[in-house]
Residue, then its C-alpha position, 0 to 999 in steps of 0.5 A: m763878384n765871384q768867378t762864376g758871376s764874372t764869367v756870366q757878365s763877361l758872356d753877356r758883354v760879348f753878346d751885347i757887342v755882337e747883336t749891336l754889330s749885327n743890328h747897326g750896319n756893316e761896321l762900328s767904331i770902339s766909340q760907337l759900340c761904347a755908345f750903343t752898349g753902355l760899356n766903357k772903352s777898355t771892356v769893349h777893346r777886351m771883348l773885341a780882342s776875344l771875338r777877333a781871336r776866335g774868327y768872329v769879328v775883323q778890324t776893317s782898314s778904317g779901324a772900325y769892326r764888323l762880323t765875319f761870315k763864321f756866324c753864318s757858317l754856325s747858323q747853317k750848321i744848326i740848319n743842317n741838323v734839322s732831321i726833318l729838312p731833307l725829307v721835306l724839301p722834294h715836296l717843297r720843290k714840287l710845289s714851288m714848280s707847280v704853282q710857280e711861286i716862292v716857297h719858304f720853310v719855317i720853324q718856330d724858335n721862341t717868339n720867332t720864326v726861323y727861315l729854314d730854306r727857301l725855293e724859288p721857281p727858275n722863271s719867276n719875275y721876282r725874288s724872295t727878300v728873305n735870307i735862309g736863317m733869317l728870324r722874324p717875330l711870329h706875328t709879322s708873317a703868315g708862317g709865324k701867324i699860323i704856328l701861333s694860332s694853333q696854340g690857343p689864347e693863353a699862348w697868344r697873350s704869353y707871346w704878345d707879352n714877350a714878343d718884339k713889337t717893333p713894326i717892320t712895315p706900316y702894316t705890322i701888327t701892333s695891338f694884341e686886339r688885332l693879333e688875337s682877332e686874326m688868331l681866331i680866324f686863322q685858327r678857324k680857317q687852318y691857314a694864315v694870310e699876311n699882306e705887306e707886314n714883313t716886306l712891302g709889296y709881298s703877301c704870303i699864305a701859310v699852313s702849319l706842320y707839327d712834329r709831335y715827336n720833337d715838339d717843333h712847330y713848322a710852317i710852309t708858306l707861299s709868297s707872291l707879289k701883292s698884287l698877284m695874290t688876290d683872294e681868287h688866286i688864294q683860293q687856287l693855291l690853298p688845295l695845293l698848299f694843304e695837299t703838300r702839307d698832308l703828303i709831308q705828314k704822311d710820308i714822315g709820320l707825323 
């Protein structure tokens, strides 16, 4: 294998370890990492040594390994570089205070939505279960659904062929037929709804926002307890949600 091929393989192995540590709880032993990744012990040990030297992994008192918050720092820097965010936040704060509901602002990243910000009214009796920087497949949230619905049937099929279809809750979409049916409805209505498909006990509505200058797809979402997100309440929230979207588009010139 030439040097370039060897370097690429090493990078793949590093990311295998990082993603495995991220997906399997707080910490893992070398034996567990070998079992999950299929890599041999010497390779895992060598990759961990590199990650430790760069501050991305630490060894715990039990001898196991876990990721450090340096990854959070990297993701926060990426979010901070989203130029539209400072312009959008005043509108989102006003919306959250006006309706006394949780507001999220998300962006499409390939087959996922990334949560860029979260605003919660101070007197709310419930809290968001979403962390800033969290990724979710588009079809599992209202924000992702409304973004996807605007892109047309070919994009829906391409998305479904490449998406992570692992259900998050018992209510998550698991068939292309259901996805396509919802896309047609949301495309016509210009807003999307999600009922306990992302988090049990919570429902969400969303409208999309397109940045034509950078070809970025965003969504503004309102989340509440499912018991409170009745059809009547949705109809009360929608005018304010659309108004916020329109004000942002006007102020930013999208």
